[in-house]
N, CA, C, O and CB atoms as a CASP TS submission, in Angstrom:
PFRMAT TS
TARGET T0000
AUTHOR 0000-0000-0000
METHOD Language model
MODEL 1
PARENT N/A
ATOM      1  N   MET     1      -4.960   0.717 -12.434  1.00  0.00           N
ATOM      2  CA  MET     1      -4.714   2.130 -12.586  1.00  0.00           C
ATOM      3  C   MET     1      -3.351   2.513 -12.041  1.00  0.00           C
ATOM      4  O   MET     1      -3.136   3.653 -11.627  1.00  0.00           O
ATOM      5  CB  MET     1      -5.793   2.924 -11.899  1.00  0.00           C
ATOM      6  N   ALA     2      -2.447   1.576 -12.042  1.00  0.00           N
ATOM      7  CA  ALA     2      -1.090   1.871 -11.581  1.00  0.00           C
ATOM      8  C   ALA     2      -0.513   3.016 -12.389  1.00  0.00           C
ATOM      9  O   ALA     2      -0.612   3.036 -13.616  1.00  0.00           O
ATOM     10  CB  ALA     2      -0.186   0.626 -11.689  1.00  0.00           C
ATOM     11  N   GLY     3       0.080   3.950 -11.708  1.00  0.00           N
ATOM     12  CA  GLY     3       0.691   5.085 -12.370  1.00  0.00           C
ATOM     13  C   GLY     3      -0.263   6.240 -12.635  1.00  0.00           C
ATOM     14  O   GLY     3       0.159   7.300 -13.099  1.00  0.00           O
ATOM     15  N   ALA     4      -1.552   6.044 -12.342  1.00  0.00           N
ATOM     16  CA  ALA     4      -2.524   7.110 -12.562  1.00  0.00           C
ATOM     17  C   ALA     4      -2.375   8.197 -11.499  1.00  0.00           C
ATOM     18  O   ALA     4      -1.956   7.926 -10.374  1.00  0.00           O
ATOM     19  CB  ALA     4      -3.957   6.546 -12.553  1.00  0.00           C
ATOM     20  N   ARG     5      -2.720   9.411 -11.865  1.00  0.00           N
ATOM     21  CA  ARG     5      -2.682  10.523 -10.920  1.00  0.00           C
ATOM     22  C   ARG     5      -3.811  10.366  -9.902  1.00  0.00           C
ATOM     23  O   ARG     5      -4.808   9.692 -10.159  1.00  0.00           O
ATOM     24  CB  ARG     5      -2.796  11.884 -11.661  1.00  0.00           C
ATOM     25  N   ASP     6      -3.635  10.996  -8.752  1.00  0.00           N
ATOM     26  CA  ASP     6      -4.643  10.914  -7.688  1.00  0.00           C
ATOM     27  C   ASP     6      -6.008  11.406  -8.174  1.00  0.00           C
ATOM     28  O   ASP     6      -7.038  10.837  -7.814  1.00  0.00           O
ATOM     29  CB  ASP     6      -4.195  11.734  -6.466  1.00  0.00           C
ATOM     30  N   GLU     7      -6.014  12.457  -8.987  1.00  0.00           N
ATOM     31  CA  GLU     7      -7.281  12.981  -9.523  1.00  0.00           C
ATOM     32  C   GLU     7      -8.009  11.921 -10.343  1.00  0.00           C
ATOM     33  O   GLU     7      -9.234  11.817 -10.295  1.00  0.00           O
ATOM     34  CB  GLU     7      -7.025  14.230 -10.390  1.00  0.00           C
ATOM     35  N   GLU     8      -7.246  11.144 -11.088  1.00  0.00           N
ATOM     36  CA  GLU     8      -7.847  10.082 -11.896  1.00  0.00           C
ATOM     37  C   GLU     8      -8.453   8.994 -11.014  1.00  0.00           C
ATOM     38  O   GLU     8      -9.514   8.454 -11.327  1.00  0.00           O
ATOM     39  CB  GLU     8      -6.802   9.474 -12.839  1.00  0.00           C
ATOM     40  N   HIS     9      -7.785   8.678  -9.925  1.00  0.00           N
ATOM     41  CA  HIS     9      -8.333   7.685  -8.994  1.00  0.00           C
ATOM     42  C   HIS     9      -9.654   8.177  -8.402  1.00  0.00           C
ATOM     43  O   HIS     9     -10.613   7.412  -8.301  1.00  0.00           O
ATOM     44  CB  HIS     9      -7.320   7.382  -7.864  1.00  0.00           C
ATOM     45  N   LEU    10      -9.704   9.460  -8.008  1.00  0.00           N
ATOM     46  CA  LEU    10     -10.943  10.006  -7.454  1.00  0.00           C
ATOM     47  C   LEU    10     -12.063   9.997  -8.487  1.00  0.00           C
ATOM     48  O   LEU    10     -13.201   9.656  -8.164  1.00  0.00           O
ATOM     49  CB  LEU    10     -10.716  11.427  -6.944  1.00  0.00           C
ATOM     50  N   THR    11     -11.753  10.365  -9.709  1.00  0.00           N
ATOM     51  CA  THR    11     -12.758  10.379 -10.770  1.00  0.00           C
ATOM     52  C   THR    11     -13.264   8.977 -11.064  1.00  0.00           C
ATOM     53  O   THR    11     -14.467   8.769 -11.225  1.00  0.00           O
ATOM     54  CB  THR    11     -12.185  11.005 -12.039  1.00  0.00           C
ATOM     55  N   PHE    12     -12.360   8.022 -11.136  1.00  0.00           N
ATOM     56  CA  PHE    12     -12.743   6.624 -11.386  1.00  0.00           C
ATOM     57  C   PHE    12     -13.628   6.103 -10.256  1.00  0.00           C
ATOM     58  O   PHE    12     -14.653   5.470 -10.508  1.00  0.00           O
ATOM     59  CB  PHE    12     -11.485   5.731 -11.534  1.00  0.00           C
ATOM     60  N   ALA    13     -13.230   6.370  -9.008  1.00  0.00           N
ATOM     61  CA  ALA    13     -14.021   5.903  -7.862  1.00  0.00           C
ATOM     62  C   ALA    13     -15.393   6.564  -7.846  1.00  0.00           C
ATOM     63  O   ALA    13     -16.391   5.906  -7.556  1.00  0.00           O
ATOM     64  CB  ALA    13     -13.283   6.190  -6.542  1.00  0.00           C
ATOM     65  N   LEU    14     -15.454   7.855  -8.154  1.00  0.00           N
ATOM     66  CA  LEU    14     -16.735   8.563  -8.181  1.00  0.00           C
ATOM     67  C   LEU    14     -17.669   7.963  -9.217  1.00  0.00           C
ATOM     68  O   LEU    14     -18.859   7.796  -8.952  1.00  0.00           O
ATOM     69  CB  LEU    14     -16.520  10.048  -8.470  1.00  0.00           C
ATOM     70  N   ALA    15     -17.150   7.640 -10.383  1.00  0.00           N
ATOM     71  CA  ALA    15     -17.968   7.061 -11.454  1.00  0.00           C
ATOM     72  C   ALA    15     -18.600   5.739 -11.020  1.00  0.00           C
ATOM     73  O   ALA    15     -19.700   5.402 -11.458  1.00  0.00           O
ATOM     74  CB  ALA    15     -17.120   6.845 -12.713  1.00  0.00           C
ATOM     75  N   GLY    16     -17.913   4.998 -10.167  1.00  0.00           N
ATOM     76  CA  GLY    16     -18.432   3.720  -9.694  1.00  0.00           C
ATOM     77  C   GLY    16     -19.098   3.813  -8.330  1.00  0.00           C
ATOM     78  O   GLY    16     -19.527   2.799  -7.779  1.00  0.00           O
ATOM     79  N   GLY    17     -19.189   5.023  -7.778  1.00  0.00           N
ATOM     80  CA  GLY    17     -19.790   5.196  -6.461  1.00  0.00           C
ATOM     81  C   GLY    17     -18.964   4.559  -5.354  1.00  0.00           C
ATOM     82  O   GLY    17     -19.508   4.082  -4.358  1.00  0.00           O
ATOM     83  N   ARG    18     -17.644   4.555  -5.533  1.00  0.00           N
ATOM     84  CA  ARG    18     -16.758   3.894  -4.581  1.00  0.00           C
ATOM     85  C   ARG    18     -16.044   4.904  -3.685  1.00  0.00           C
ATOM     86  O   ARG    18     -15.545   5.931  -4.148  1.00  0.00           O
ATOM     87  CB  ARG    18     -15.734   3.038  -5.322  1.00  0.00           C
ATOM     88  N   VAL    19     -16.011   4.591  -2.415  1.00  0.00           N
ATOM     89  CA  VAL    19     -15.258   5.385  -1.444  1.00  0.00           C
ATOM     90  C   VAL    19     -13.801   4.946  -1.510  1.00  0.00           C
ATOM     91  O   VAL    19     -13.508   3.758  -1.647  1.00  0.00           O
ATOM     92  CB  VAL    19     -15.835   5.220   0.010  1.00  0.00           C
ATOM     93  N   ILE    20     -12.898   5.904  -1.413  1.00  0.00           N
ATOM     94  CA  ILE    20     -11.464   5.594  -1.423  1.00  0.00           C
ATOM     95  C   ILE    20     -10.953   5.534   0.006  1.00  0.00           C
ATOM     96  O   ILE    20     -11.219   6.429   0.808  1.00  0.00           O
ATOM     97  CB  ILE    20     -10.666   6.648  -2.244  1.00  0.00           C
ATOM     98  N   PHE    21     -10.220   4.474   0.321  1.00  0.00           N
ATOM     99  CA  PHE    21      -9.465   4.408   1.571  1.00  0.00           C
ATOM    100  C   PHE    21      -8.029   4.739   1.224  1.00  0.00           C
ATOM    101  O   PHE    21      -7.477   4.202   0.263  1.00  0.00           O
ATOM    102  CB  PHE    21      -9.584   2.993   2.268  1.00  0.00           C
ATOM    103  N   THR    22      -7.414   5.631   2.010  1.00  0.00           N
ATOM    104  CA  THR    22      -6.045   6.032   1.714  1.00  0.00           C
ATOM    105  C   THR    22      -5.293   6.446   2.964  1.00  0.00           C
ATOM    106  O   THR    22      -5.877   6.802   3.988  1.00  0.00           O
ATOM    107  CB  THR    22      -6.037   7.163   0.716  1.00  0.00           C
ATOM    108  N   GLN    23      -3.981   6.386   2.843  1.00  0.00           N
ATOM    109  CA  GLN    23      -3.090   6.936   3.858  1.00  0.00           C
ATOM    110  C   GLN    23      -2.238   8.031   3.221  1.00  0.00           C
ATOM    111  O   GLN    23      -1.210   8.429   3.770  1.00  0.00           O
ATOM    112  CB  GLN    23      -2.194   5.822   4.483  1.00  0.00           C
ATOM    113  N   ASP    24      -2.668   8.505   2.080  1.00  0.00           N
ATOM    114  CA  ASP    24      -1.968   9.529   1.305  1.00  0.00           C
ATOM    115  C   ASP    24      -2.681  10.871   1.502  1.00  0.00           C
ATOM    116  O   ASP    24      -3.813  11.049   1.054  1.00  0.00           O
ATOM    117  CB  ASP    24      -1.910   9.144  -0.214  1.00  0.00           C
ATOM    118  N   ALA    25      -2.016  11.805   2.171  1.00  0.00           N
ATOM    119  CA  ALA    25      -2.619  13.103   2.483  1.00  0.00           C
ATOM    120  C   ALA    25      -2.911  13.932   1.237  1.00  0.00           C
ATOM    121  O   ALA    25      -3.660  14.905   1.318  1.00  0.00           O
ATOM    122  CB  ALA    25      -1.710  13.883   3.405  1.00  0.00           C
ATOM    123  N   ASP    26      -2.347  13.577   0.099  1.00  0.00           N
ATOM    124  CA  ASP    26      -2.654  14.302  -1.135  1.00  0.00           C
ATOM    125  C   ASP    26      -4.149  14.244  -1.452  1.00  0.00           C
ATOM    126  O   ASP    26      -4.693  15.187  -2.025  1.00  0.00           O
ATOM    127  CB  ASP    26      -1.845  13.728  -2.306  1.00  0.00           C
ATOM    128  N   PHE    27      -4.812  13.154  -1.087  1.00  0.00           N
ATOM    129  CA  PHE    27      -6.243  13.044  -1.325  1.00  0.00           C
ATOM    130  C   PHE    27      -7.026  14.035  -0.467  1.00  0.00           C
ATOM    131  O   PHE    27      -8.078  14.520  -0.886  1.00  0.00           O
ATOM    132  CB  PHE    27      -6.714  11.621  -1.046  1.00  0.00           C
ATOM    133  N   LEU    28      -6.524  14.338   0.725  1.00  0.00           N
ATOM    134  CA  LEU    28      -7.170  15.348   1.570  1.00  0.00           C
ATOM    135  C   LEU    28      -7.046  16.723   0.921  1.00  0.00           C
ATOM    136  O   LEU    28      -7.992  17.511   0.949  1.00  0.00           O
ATOM    137  CB  LEU    28      -6.546  15.361   2.992  1.00  0.00           C
ATOM    138  N   ARG    29      -5.905  17.011   0.348  1.00  0.00           N
ATOM    139  CA  ARG    29      -5.718  18.292  -0.343  1.00  0.00           C
ATOM    140  C   ARG    29      -6.659  18.410  -1.547  1.00  0.00           C
ATOM    141  O   ARG    29      -7.234  19.473  -1.782  1.00  0.00           O
ATOM    142  CB  ARG    29      -4.252  18.445  -0.801  1.00  0.00           C
ATOM    143  N   LEU    30      -6.814  17.339  -2.295  1.00  0.00           N
ATOM    144  CA  LEU    30      -7.736  17.364  -3.439  1.00  0.00           C
ATOM    145  C   LEU    30      -9.166  17.584  -2.971  1.00  0.00           C
ATOM    146  O   LEU    30      -9.915  18.346  -3.582  1.00  0.00           O
ATOM    147  CB  LEU    30      -7.639  16.056  -4.244  1.00  0.00           C
ATOM    148  N   HIS    31      -9.541  16.919  -1.891  1.00  0.00           N
ATOM    149  CA  HIS    31     -10.886  17.096  -1.334  1.00  0.00           C
ATOM    150  C   HIS    31     -11.099  18.548  -0.912  1.00  0.00           C
ATOM    151  O   HIS    31     -12.128  19.145  -1.227  1.00  0.00           O
ATOM    152  CB  HIS    31     -11.108  16.150  -0.131  1.00  0.00           C
ATOM    153  N   THR    32     -10.127  19.112  -0.202  1.00  0.00           N
ATOM    154  CA  THR    32     -10.216  20.496   0.260  1.00  0.00           C
ATOM    155  C   THR    32     -10.293  21.465  -0.918  1.00  0.00           C
ATOM    156  O   THR    32     -10.951  22.502  -0.830  1.00  0.00           O
ATOM    157  CB  THR    32      -9.013  20.840   1.146  1.00  0.00           C
ATOM    158  N   ALA    33      -9.627  21.132  -2.007  1.00  0.00           N
ATOM    159  CA  ALA    33      -9.646  21.973  -3.206  1.00  0.00           C
ATOM    160  C   ALA    33     -10.954  21.841  -3.979  1.00  0.00           C
ATOM    161  O   ALA    33     -11.168  22.556  -4.958  1.00  0.00           O
ATOM    162  CB  ALA    33      -8.480  21.616  -4.110  1.00  0.00           C
ATOM    163  N   GLY    34     -11.831  20.933  -3.548  1.00  0.00           N
ATOM    164  CA  GLY    34     -13.143  20.795  -4.180  1.00  0.00           C
ATOM    165  C   GLY    34     -13.246  19.742  -5.259  1.00  0.00           C
ATOM    166  O   GLY    34     -14.223  19.722  -6.008  1.00  0.00           O
ATOM    167  N   HIS    35     -12.261  18.867  -5.356  1.00  0.00           N
ATOM    168  CA  HIS    35     -12.339  17.793  -6.364  1.00  0.00           C
ATOM    169  C   HIS    35     -13.481  16.862  -5.984  1.00  0.00           C
ATOM    170  O   HIS    35     -13.516  16.362  -4.860  1.00  0.00           O
ATOM    171  CB  HIS    35     -10.982  16.998  -6.469  1.00  0.00           C
ATOM    172  N   PRO    36     -14.426  16.618  -6.907  1.00  0.00           N
ATOM    173  CA  PRO    36     -15.564  15.741  -6.593  1.00  0.00           C
ATOM    174  C   PRO    36     -15.092  14.336  -6.228  1.00  0.00           C
ATOM    175  O   PRO    36     -14.144  13.816  -6.816  1.00  0.00           O
ATOM    176  CB  PRO    36     -16.537  15.675  -7.784  1.00  0.00           C
ATOM    177  N   ASN    37     -15.763  13.732  -5.255  1.00  0.00           N
ATOM    178  CA  ASN    37     -15.422  12.370  -4.860  1.00  0.00           C
ATOM    179  C   ASN    37     -16.619  11.691  -4.220  1.00  0.00           C
ATOM    180  O   ASN    37     -17.544  12.348  -3.742  1.00  0.00           O
ATOM    181  CB  ASN    37     -14.229  12.366  -3.897  1.00  0.00           C
ATOM    182  N   ALA    38     -16.587  10.372  -4.219  1.00  0.00           N
ATOM    183  CA  ALA    38     -17.660   9.588  -3.615  1.00  0.00           C
ATOM    184  C   ALA    38     -17.414   9.362  -2.136  1.00  0.00           C
ATOM    185  O   ALA    38     -18.195   8.684  -1.468  1.00  0.00           O
ATOM    186  CB  ALA    38     -17.807   8.254  -4.326  1.00  0.00           C
ATOM    187  N   GLY    39     -16.333   9.926  -1.624  1.00  0.00           N
ATOM    188  CA  GLY    39     -15.990   9.799  -0.216  1.00  0.00           C
ATOM    189  C   GLY    39     -14.571   9.296  -0.059  1.00  0.00           C
ATOM    190  O   GLY    39     -14.042   8.563  -0.894  1.00  0.00           O
ATOM    191  N   ILE    40     -13.979   9.717   1.042  1.00  0.00           N
ATOM    192  CA  ILE    40     -12.610   9.330   1.346  1.00  0.00           C
ATOM    193  C   ILE    40     -12.550   8.910   2.807  1.00  0.00           C
ATOM    194  O   ILE    40     -13.060   9.610   3.682  1.00  0.00           O
ATOM    195  CB  ILE    40     -11.610  10.492   1.052  1.00  0.00           C
ATOM    196  N   VAL    41     -11.931   7.774   3.068  1.00  0.00           N
ATOM    197  CA  VAL    41     -11.599   7.372   4.436  1.00  0.00           C
ATOM    198  C   VAL    41     -10.088   7.486   4.525  1.00  0.00           C
ATOM    199  O   VAL    41      -9.350   6.826   3.792  1.00  0.00           O
ATOM    200  CB  VAL    41     -12.115   5.894   4.788  1.00  0.00           C
ATOM    201  N   TYR    42      -9.644   8.340   5.440  1.00  0.00           N
ATOM    202  CA  TYR    42      -8.211   8.626   5.572  1.00  0.00           C
ATOM    203  C   TYR    42      -7.685   8.106   6.899  1.00  0.00           C
ATOM    204  O   TYR    42      -8.281   8.335   7.952  1.00  0.00           O
ATOM    205  CB  TYR    42      -7.943  10.139   5.451  1.00  0.00           C
ATOM    206  N   ALA    43      -6.563   7.403   6.836  1.00  0.00           N
ATOM    207  CA  ALA    43      -5.887   6.919   8.041  1.00  0.00           C
ATOM    208  C   ALA    43      -4.444   7.401   8.008  1.00  0.00           C
ATOM    209  O   ALA    43      -3.765   7.234   6.995  1.00  0.00           O
ATOM    210  CB  ALA    43      -5.955   5.359   8.147  1.00  0.00           C
ATOM    211  N   PRO    44      -3.967   7.992   9.089  1.00  0.00           N
ATOM    212  CA  PRO    44      -2.553   8.365   9.128  1.00  0.00           C
ATOM    213  C   PRO    44      -1.685   7.108   9.119  1.00  0.00           C
ATOM    214  O   PRO    44      -2.153   6.020   9.456  1.00  0.00           O
ATOM    215  CB  PRO    44      -2.246   9.230  10.379  1.00  0.00           C
ATOM    216  N   GLN    45      -0.439   7.262   8.736  1.00  0.00           N
ATOM    217  CA  GLN    45       0.481   6.129   8.630  1.00  0.00           C
ATOM    218  C   GLN    45       0.589   5.336   9.932  1.00  0.00           C
ATOM    219  O   GLN    45       0.761   4.118   9.897  1.00  0.00           O
ATOM    220  CB  GLN    45       1.854   6.619   8.219  1.00  0.00           C
ATOM    221  N   GLN    46       0.491   6.006  11.072  1.00  0.00           N
ATOM    222  CA  GLN    46       0.665   5.314  12.347  1.00  0.00           C
ATOM    223  C   GLN    46      -0.609   4.613  12.840  1.00  0.00           C
ATOM    224  O   GLN    46      -0.592   3.997  13.905  1.00  0.00           O
ATOM    225  CB  GLN    46       1.130   6.298  13.390  1.00  0.00           C
ATOM    226  N   ALA    47      -1.703   4.695  12.090  1.00  0.00           N
ATOM    227  CA  ALA    47      -2.950   4.028  12.501  1.00  0.00           C
ATOM    228  C   ALA    47      -2.743   2.512  12.530  1.00  0.00           C
ATOM    229  O   ALA    47      -2.093   1.941  11.655  1.00  0.00           O
ATOM    230  CB  ALA    47      -4.122   4.398  11.537  1.00  0.00           C
ATOM    231  N   THR    48      -3.305   1.883  13.547  1.00  0.00           N
ATOM    232  CA  THR    48      -3.190   0.432  13.652  1.00  0.00           C
ATOM    233  C   THR    48      -4.171  -0.249  12.703  1.00  0.00           C
ATOM    234  O   THR    48      -5.174   0.338  12.298  1.00  0.00           O
ATOM    235  CB  THR    48      -3.440  -0.028  15.101  1.00  0.00           C
ATOM    236  N   THR    49      -3.867  -1.475  12.363  1.00  0.00           N
ATOM    237  CA  THR    49      -4.759  -2.251  11.504  1.00  0.00           C
ATOM    238  C   THR    49      -6.133  -2.383  12.146  1.00  0.00           C
ATOM    239  O   THR    49      -7.152  -2.284  11.463  1.00  0.00           O
ATOM    240  CB  THR    49      -4.167  -3.642  11.222  1.00  0.00           C
ATOM    241  N   GLY    50      -6.164  -2.606  13.459  1.00  0.00           N
ATOM    242  CA  GLY    50      -7.439  -2.723  14.162  1.00  0.00           C
ATOM    243  C   GLY    50      -8.267  -1.457  14.065  1.00  0.00           C
ATOM    244  O   GLY    50      -9.473  -1.526  13.827  1.00  0.00           O
ATOM    245  N   ALA    51      -7.640  -0.298  14.244  1.00  0.00           N
ATOM    246  CA  ALA    51      -8.365   0.977  14.152  1.00  0.00           C
ATOM    247  C   ALA    51      -8.893   1.195  12.738  1.00  0.00           C
ATOM    248  O   ALA    51     -10.008   1.679  12.549  1.00  0.00           O
ATOM    249  CB  ALA    51      -7.452   2.152  14.565  1.00  0.00           C
ATOM    250  N   ILE    52      -8.090   0.837  11.762  1.00  0.00           N
ATOM    251  CA  ILE    52      -8.526   0.985  10.368  1.00  0.00           C
ATOM    252  C   ILE    52      -9.733   0.098  10.096  1.00  0.00           C
ATOM    253  O   ILE    52     -10.725   0.555   9.528  1.00  0.00           O
ATOM    254  CB  ILE    52      -7.377   0.636   9.393  1.00  0.00           C
ATOM    255  N   LEU    53      -9.657  -1.159  10.497  1.00  0.00           N
ATOM    256  CA  LEU    53     -10.764  -2.084  10.250  1.00  0.00           C
ATOM    257  C   LEU    53     -12.029  -1.660  10.982  1.00  0.00           C
ATOM    258  O   LEU    53     -13.120  -1.727  10.417  1.00  0.00           O
ATOM    259  CB  LEU    53     -10.376  -3.493  10.670  1.00  0.00           C
ATOM    260  N   ARG    54     -11.896  -1.224  12.237  1.00  0.00           N
ATOM    261  CA  ARG    54     -13.075  -0.768  12.987  1.00  0.00           C
ATOM    262  C   ARG    54     -13.732   0.425  12.296  1.00  0.00           C
ATOM    263  O   ARG    54     -14.957   0.490  12.187  1.00  0.00           O
ATOM    264  CB  ARG    54     -12.684  -0.391  14.432  1.00  0.00           C
ATOM    265  N   THR    55     -12.920   1.356  11.836  1.00  0.00           N
ATOM    266  CA  THR    55     -13.476   2.533  11.165  1.00  0.00           C
ATOM    267  C   THR    55     -14.153   2.156   9.858  1.00  0.00           C
ATOM    268  O   THR    55     -15.253   2.629   9.574  1.00  0.00           O
ATOM    269  CB  THR    55     -12.383   3.565  10.904  1.00  0.00           C
ATOM    270  N   LEU    56     -13.517   1.317   9.065  1.00  0.00           N
ATOM    271  CA  LEU    56     -14.120   0.897   7.800  1.00  0.00           C
ATOM    272  C   LEU    56     -15.439   0.163   8.029  1.00  0.00           C
ATOM    273  O   LEU    56     -16.404   0.370   7.293  1.00  0.00           O
ATOM    274  CB  LEU    56     -13.153   0.002   7.024  1.00  0.00           C
ATOM    275  N   MET    57     -15.481  -0.688   9.044  1.00  0.00           N
ATOM    276  CA  MET    57     -16.728  -1.403   9.354  1.00  0.00           C
ATOM    277  C   MET    57     -17.812  -0.433   9.815  1.00  0.00           C
ATOM    278  O   MET    57     -18.975  -0.577   9.438  1.00  0.00           O
ATOM    279  CB  MET    57     -16.485  -2.472  10.438  1.00  0.00           C
ATOM    280  N   LEU    58     -17.438   0.548  10.622  1.00  0.00           N
ATOM    281  CA  LEU    58     -18.404   1.538  11.104  1.00  0.00           C
ATOM    282  C   LEU    58     -18.938   2.386   9.946  1.00  0.00           C
ATOM    283  O   LEU    58     -20.140   2.637   9.858  1.00  0.00           O
ATOM    284  CB  LEU    58     -17.757   2.445  12.174  1.00  0.00           C
ATOM    285  N   VAL    59     -18.052   2.820   9.071  1.00  0.00           N
ATOM    286  CA  VAL    59     -18.481   3.591   7.903  1.00  0.00           C
ATOM    287  C   VAL    59     -19.461   2.767   7.073  1.00  0.00           C
ATOM    288  O   VAL    59     -20.500   3.276   6.651  1.00  0.00           O
ATOM    289  CB  VAL    59     -17.261   4.016   7.041  1.00  0.00           C
ATOM    290  N   TYR    60     -19.139   1.508   6.840  1.00  0.00           N
ATOM    291  CA  TYR    60     -20.002   0.634   6.050  1.00  0.00           C
ATOM    292  C   TYR    60     -21.369   0.439   6.716  1.00  0.00           C
ATOM    293  O   TYR    60     -22.400   0.447   6.044  1.00  0.00           O
ATOM    294  CB  TYR    60     -19.324  -0.722   5.839  1.00  0.00           C
ATOM    295  N   ASP    61     -21.367   0.265   8.033  1.00  0.00           N
ATOM    296  CA  ASP    61     -22.602  -0.013   8.763  1.00  0.00           C
ATOM    297  C   ASP    61     -23.487   1.214   8.968  1.00  0.00           C
ATOM    298  O   ASP    61     -24.710   1.085   9.012  1.00  0.00           O
ATOM    299  CB  ASP    61     -22.271  -0.607  10.092  1.00  0.00           C
ATOM    300  N   VAL    62     -22.898   2.390   9.094  1.00  0.00           N
ATOM    301  CA  VAL    62     -23.651   3.566   9.545  1.00  0.00           C
ATOM    302  C   VAL    62     -23.920   4.590   8.441  1.00  0.00           C
ATOM    303  O   VAL    62     -24.996   5.187   8.406  1.00  0.00           O
ATOM    304  CB  VAL    62     -22.909   4.236  10.663  1.00  0.00           C
ATOM    305  N   LEU    63     -22.971   4.797   7.553  1.00  0.00           N
ATOM    306  CA  LEU    63     -23.102   5.865   6.564  1.00  0.00           C
ATOM    307  C   LEU    63     -23.602   5.339   5.222  1.00  0.00           C
ATOM    308  O   LEU    63     -23.190   4.274   4.762  1.00  0.00           O
ATOM    309  CB  LEU    63     -21.768   6.570   6.376  1.00  0.00           C
ATOM    310  N   THR    64     -24.491   6.100   4.611  1.00  0.00           N
ATOM    311  CA  THR    64     -24.998   5.739   3.288  1.00  0.00           C
ATOM    312  C   THR    64     -24.058   6.301   2.220  1.00  0.00           C
ATOM    313  O   THR    64     -23.223   7.156   2.518  1.00  0.00           O
ATOM    314  CB  THR    64     -26.453   6.272   3.082  1.00  0.00           C
ATOM    315  N   PRO    65     -24.187   5.829   0.988  1.00  0.00           N
ATOM    316  CA  PRO    65     -23.384   6.424  -0.080  1.00  0.00           C
ATOM    317  C   PRO    65     -23.607   7.940  -0.183  1.00  0.00           C
ATOM    318  O   PRO    65     -22.673   8.689  -0.467  1.00  0.00           O
ATOM    319  CB  PRO    65     -23.714   5.755  -1.419  1.00  0.00           C
ATOM    320  N   GLU    66     -24.822   8.378   0.043  1.00  0.00           N
ATOM    321  CA  GLU    66     -25.113   9.814   0.001  1.00  0.00           C
ATOM    322  C   GLU    66     -24.389  10.551   1.131  1.00  0.00           C
ATOM    323  O   GLU    66     -23.908  11.668   0.937  1.00  0.00           O
ATOM    324  CB  GLU    66     -26.633  10.057   0.098  1.00  0.00           C
ATOM    325  N   ASP    67     -24.312   9.926   2.310  1.00  0.00           N
ATOM    326  CA  ASP    67     -23.594  10.529   3.432  1.00  0.00           C
ATOM    327  C   ASP    67     -22.109  10.702   3.110  1.00  0.00           C
ATOM    328  O   ASP    67     -21.486  11.677   3.531  1.00  0.00           O
ATOM    329  CB  ASP    67     -23.763   9.672   4.694  1.00  0.00           C
ATOM    330  N   MET    68     -21.555   9.763   2.371  1.00  0.00           N
ATOM    331  CA  MET    68     -20.119   9.773   2.098  1.00  0.00           C
ATOM    332  C   MET    68     -19.739  10.662   0.917  1.00  0.00           C
ATOM    333  O   MET    68     -18.573  11.033   0.781  1.00  0.00           O
ATOM    334  CB  MET    68     -19.643   8.371   1.838  1.00  0.00           C
ATOM    335  N   THR    69     -20.695  11.009   0.066  1.00  0.00           N
ATOM    336  CA  THR    69     -20.371  11.828  -1.101  1.00  0.00           C
ATOM    337  C   THR    69     -19.735  13.137  -0.669  1.00  0.00           C
ATOM    338  O   THR    69     -20.309  13.895   0.114  1.00  0.00           O
ATOM    339  CB  THR    69     -21.627  12.099  -1.941  1.00  0.00           C
ATOM    340  N   SER    70     -18.545  13.392  -1.187  1.00  0.00           N
ATOM    341  CA  SER    70     -17.761  14.596  -0.872  1.00  0.00           C
ATOM    342  C   SER    70     -17.498  14.747   0.624  1.00  0.00           C
ATOM    343  O   SER    70     -17.446  15.864   1.140  1.00  0.00           O
ATOM    344  CB  SER    70     -18.479  15.832  -1.385  1.00  0.00           C
ATOM    345  N   HIS    71     -17.334  13.635   1.310  1.00  0.00           N
ATOM    346  CA  HIS    71     -17.101  13.614   2.757  1.00  0.00           C
ATOM    347  C   HIS    71     -15.800  12.871   3.055  1.00  0.00           C
ATOM    348  O   HIS    71     -15.453  11.911   2.367  1.00  0.00           O
ATOM    349  CB  HIS    71     -18.296  12.947   3.504  1.00  0.00           C
ATOM    350  N   VAL    72     -15.091  13.319   4.074  1.00  0.00           N
ATOM    351  CA  VAL    72     -13.906  12.608   4.537  1.00  0.00           C
ATOM    352  C   VAL    72     -14.176  12.082   5.933  1.00  0.00           C
ATOM    353  O   VAL    72     -14.635  12.818   6.806  1.00  0.00           O
ATOM    354  CB  VAL    72     -12.651  13.525   4.520  1.00  0.00           C
ATOM    355  N   GLU    73     -13.895  10.834   6.133  1.00  0.00           N
ATOM    356  CA  GLU    73     -13.986  10.206   7.453  1.00  0.00           C
ATOM    357  C   GLU    73     -12.562   9.872   7.878  1.00  0.00           C
ATOM    358  O   GLU    73     -11.802   9.284   7.109  1.00  0.00           O
ATOM    359  CB  GLU    73     -14.908   8.912   7.434  1.00  0.00           C
ATOM    360  N   PHE    74     -12.208  10.243   9.085  1.00  0.00           N
ATOM    361  CA  PHE    74     -10.858  10.038   9.587  1.00  0.00           C
ATOM    362  C   PHE    74     -10.794   8.850  10.538  1.00  0.00           C
ATOM    363  O   PHE    74     -11.690   8.652  11.359  1.00  0.00           O
ATOM    364  CB  PHE    74     -10.360  11.294  10.285  1.00  0.00           C
ATOM    365  N   VAL    75      -9.726   8.061  10.420  1.00  0.00           N
ATOM    366  CA  VAL    75      -9.499   6.939  11.334  1.00  0.00           C
ATOM    367  C   VAL    75      -8.914   7.508  12.620  1.00  0.00           C
ATOM    368  O   VAL    75      -8.633   6.758  13.555  1.00  0.00           O
ATOM    369  CB  VAL    75      -8.543   5.854  10.700  1.00  0.00           C
TER
END
């Protein structure tokens, strides 16, 4: 999906029940605007690899797909 708009990425991920991991704040704006999504995990650019991995593992272990629907989890 190279070159696709952010909205297209969210729609594609939602269709497959996939949570998006991103460091692009544009996805937060789309979420706030009400664009449907299967979930977003957002990490700021300065987040360490360790913090990102710990958060992704915690999200995977603790949250269900239903919990993540239209939800943002921050690193």
